[in-house]
C-alpha positions as CSV (number, residue, x, y, z in Angstrom):
1,M,-10.5,-26.0,-30.0
2,G,-9.9,-28.9,-27.7
3,R,-7.1,-29.6,-25.3
4,V,-5.3,-26.3,-24.6
5,R,-1.7,-27.5,-24.4
6,E,1.6,-26.3,-25.7
7,A,1.8,-29.3,-28.2
8,K,-1.5,-28.1,-29.7
9,G,0.2,-24.9,-30.7
10,I,-1.2,-22.4,-28.3
11,L,1.9,-20.2,-28.3
12,P,2.2,-20.2,-32.1
13,F,-1.5,-19.3,-32.3
14,I,-0.9,-16.2,-30.1
15,D,2.1,-15.3,-32.2
16,V,-0.1,-15.5,-35.4
17,V,-2.8,-13.4,-33.9
18,S,-0.2,-10.8,-32.8
19,R,0.9,-10.5,-36.4
20,L,-2.6,-9.9,-37.8
21,P,-4.4,-6.6,-38.2
22,K,-5.5,-5.0,-34.9
23,N,-9.2,-5.6,-35.7
24,V,-8.7,-9.4,-35.9
25,R,-9.5,-11.5,-32.8
26,G,-8.5,-15.0,-31.9
27,T,-10.6,-17.4,-29.9
28,I,-9.3,-20.3,-27.9
29,V,-11.9,-22.9,-27.2
30,G,-11.2,-25.3,-24.3
31,D,-10.4,-25.2,-20.7
32,P,-6.7,-24.5,-19.9
33,D,-5.4,-25.2,-16.4
34,D,-4.3,-22.3,-14.3
35,A,-0.7,-22.5,-15.4
36,M,-1.6,-22.6,-19.1
37,R,-4.1,-19.7,-18.6
38,R,-1.3,-17.6,-17.1
39,L,1.1,-18.6,-19.9
40,I,-1.5,-17.6,-22.5
41,R,-2.1,-14.2,-20.8
42,D,1.6,-13.5,-20.3
43,E,2.5,-14.4,-24.0
44,A,-0.4,-12.4,-25.4
45,D,0.5,-9.5,-23.2
46,Q,4.1,-9.6,-24.3
47,R,3.1,-9.7,-27.9
48,G,0.6,-6.9,-27.5
49,C,-2.6,-8.8,-28.4
50,L,-4.0,-9.6,-25.0
51,N,-7.2,-7.7,-25.7
52,R,-7.6,-9.7,-29.0
53,I,-7.4,-13.2,-27.5
54,E,-10.6,-14.7,-26.1
55,M,-10.6,-17.8,-23.9
56,S,-14.1,-19.1,-24.4
57,G,-14.0,-22.3,-22.3
58,W,-15.6,-25.5,-23.5
59,R,-18.5,-25.3,-25.9
60,D,-21.1,-27.9,-26.8
61,R,-21.4,-29.0,-30.4
62,K,-23.8,-26.2,-31.3
63,G,-21.5,-23.6,-29.6
64,V,-18.5,-24.9,-31.6
65,A,-20.5,-24.9,-34.8
66,D,-21.6,-21.3,-34.2
67,L,-18.0,-20.2,-33.5
68,V,-16.6,-21.9,-36.6
69,Q,-19.4,-20.6,-38.8
70,A,-18.7,-17.0,-37.6
71,A,-14.9,-17.4,-38.3
72,T,-13.2,-16.0,-41.3
73,A,-10.6,-18.7,-41.1
74,V,-9.7,-21.5,-38.6
75,I,-6.1,-21.6,-37.5
76,F,-4.8,-25.1,-36.9
77,P,-1.4,-24.6,-35.2
78,S,-0.8,-28.0,-33.7
79,L,2.9,-28.7,-33.3
80,W,2.7,-32.5,-32.7
81,A,2.0,-35.0,-35.5
82,E,-1.8,-34.9,-35.4
83,P,-3.1,-38.3,-36.5
84,F,-6.2,-36.5,-38.0
85,G,-7.5,-33.2,-36.7
86,I,-11.3,-33.2,-36.4
87,V,-11.4,-29.4,-35.8
88,G,-10.1,-28.7,-39.3
89,I,-12.7,-31.1,-40.8
90,E,-15.5,-29.4,-38.9
91,A,-14.3,-26.0,-40.2
92,M,-14.2,-27.3,-43.8
93,A,-17.6,-28.9,-43.4
94,R,-19.0,-25.4,-42.6
95,G,-17.2,-23.8,-45.5
96,V,-14.5,-22.1,-43.5
97,P,-10.9,-22.3,-44.9
98,V,-8.2,-23.7,-42.6
99,V,-4.6,-22.6,-42.2
100,G,-2.5,-25.3,-40.5
101,F,1.0,-26.5,-39.9
102,N,2.0,-29.4,-42.1
103,V,2.3,-32.0,-39.4
104,G,1.1,-35.6,-39.1
105,G,-2.2,-36.3,-40.8
106,V,-3.1,-32.7,-41.5
107,R,-2.0,-33.0,-45.1
108,D,-4.5,-35.9,-45.4
109,W,-7.4,-33.6,-45.2
110,L,-6.1,-30.0,-45.8
111,E,-5.3,-29.4,-49.5
112,D,-2.8,-26.5,-49.8
113,E,-4.2,-23.7,-51.8
114,K,-7.5,-25.5,-52.4
115,T,-9.3,-25.9,-49.0
116,G,-6.9,-23.7,-47.1
117,Y,-3.2,-23.4,-46.6
118,L,-0.4,-25.7,-45.2
119,V,2.7,-24.0,-43.8
120,G,5.8,-25.4,-42.3
121,R,5.7,-26.5,-38.6
122,N,5.9,-23.5,-36.3
123,D,6.3,-21.1,-39.2
124,T,4.1,-18.4,-37.7
125,A,5.2,-15.7,-40.1
126,A,4.0,-17.9,-43.1
127,M,0.8,-18.8,-41.2
128,S,-0.1,-15.2,-40.4
129,N,0.6,-14.2,-44.0
130,R,-1.7,-16.9,-45.3
131,V,-4.4,-15.8,-42.9
132,K,-4.0,-12.2,-44.1
133,V,-4.5,-13.4,-47.7
134,L,-7.8,-15.0,-46.6
135,L,-8.8,-11.9,-44.7
136,D,-8.3,-9.7,-47.8
137,D,-10.0,-11.9,-50.4
138,S,-13.6,-12.9,-49.8
139,E,-13.8,-14.6,-53.2
140,L,-10.8,-16.8,-52.3
141,R,-12.4,-17.6,-48.9
142,K,-15.6,-18.6,-50.7
143,R,-13.8,-20.8,-53.2
144,M,-11.8,-22.5,-50.6
145,G,-14.8,-22.9,-48.3
146,L,-16.8,-24.6,-51.1
147,A,-13.9,-26.8,-52.0
148,G,-13.6,-27.8,-48.3
149,M,-17.3,-28.6,-48.0
150,E,-17.1,-30.8,-51.1
151,K,-14.0,-32.6,-49.8
152,V,-15.6,-33.3,-46.5
153,R,-18.8,-34.6,-48.2
154,R,-16.8,-36.7,-50.7
155,E,-14.1,-38.1,-48.4
156,F,-15.4,-37.9,-44.8
157,G,-19.2,-37.9,-45.1
158,R,-21.5,-40.5,-43.5
159,E,-21.7,-42.5,-46.7
160,K,-17.9,-42.7,-47.1
161,H,-17.5,-43.6,-43.5
162,L,-20.0,-46.4,-43.8
163,E,-18.4,-47.6,-47.0
164,R,-15.0,-47.8,-45.4
165,L,-16.5,-49.5,-42.3
166,L,-18.2,-52.1,-44.4
167,A,-15.0,-52.7,-46.4
168,L,-13.2,-53.4,-43.1
169,Y,-15.8,-55.9,-42.1
170,R,-15.6,-57.6,-45.5
171,E,-11.9,-57.7,-45.3
172,R,-12.0,-59.5,-42.0
173,G,-14.7,-61.8,-43.1
174,E,-17.2,-60.6,-40.5
């Protein structure tokens, strides 16, 4: 979800989907340019999963929420050092576990084996294996989903945001 660029892990995402069972689909949310669209199609075709990759285009907030809510897991394959990663937070807020590469600030919100899984950067084999674990274990998904919702409420909710904002103002004497 978001900018569809190589640095955001679009090629690893396709590799992960290609390693998953044939009934699993992957959805790319965003608007790739023509060259990226061709790259996605070519890569998915080469990996034998073209019919399981959907490019949905941009979605409004409700559309994104609906997609996330319908997902079994959210794959967060960013290759660059994400400073935060709002997509993962949105998934966790909706009770959906996240499997992400351990880059940048992702480890600040994704707790390995608690709210989802962290795997090494560009380790698509490990990422697909972790997604398979989630696909096969509904109780684990539920536990991780509940832990994710609690973490978002506790650390990223409106109250916590306002508390941090007020602390900054106090710190600066404003």
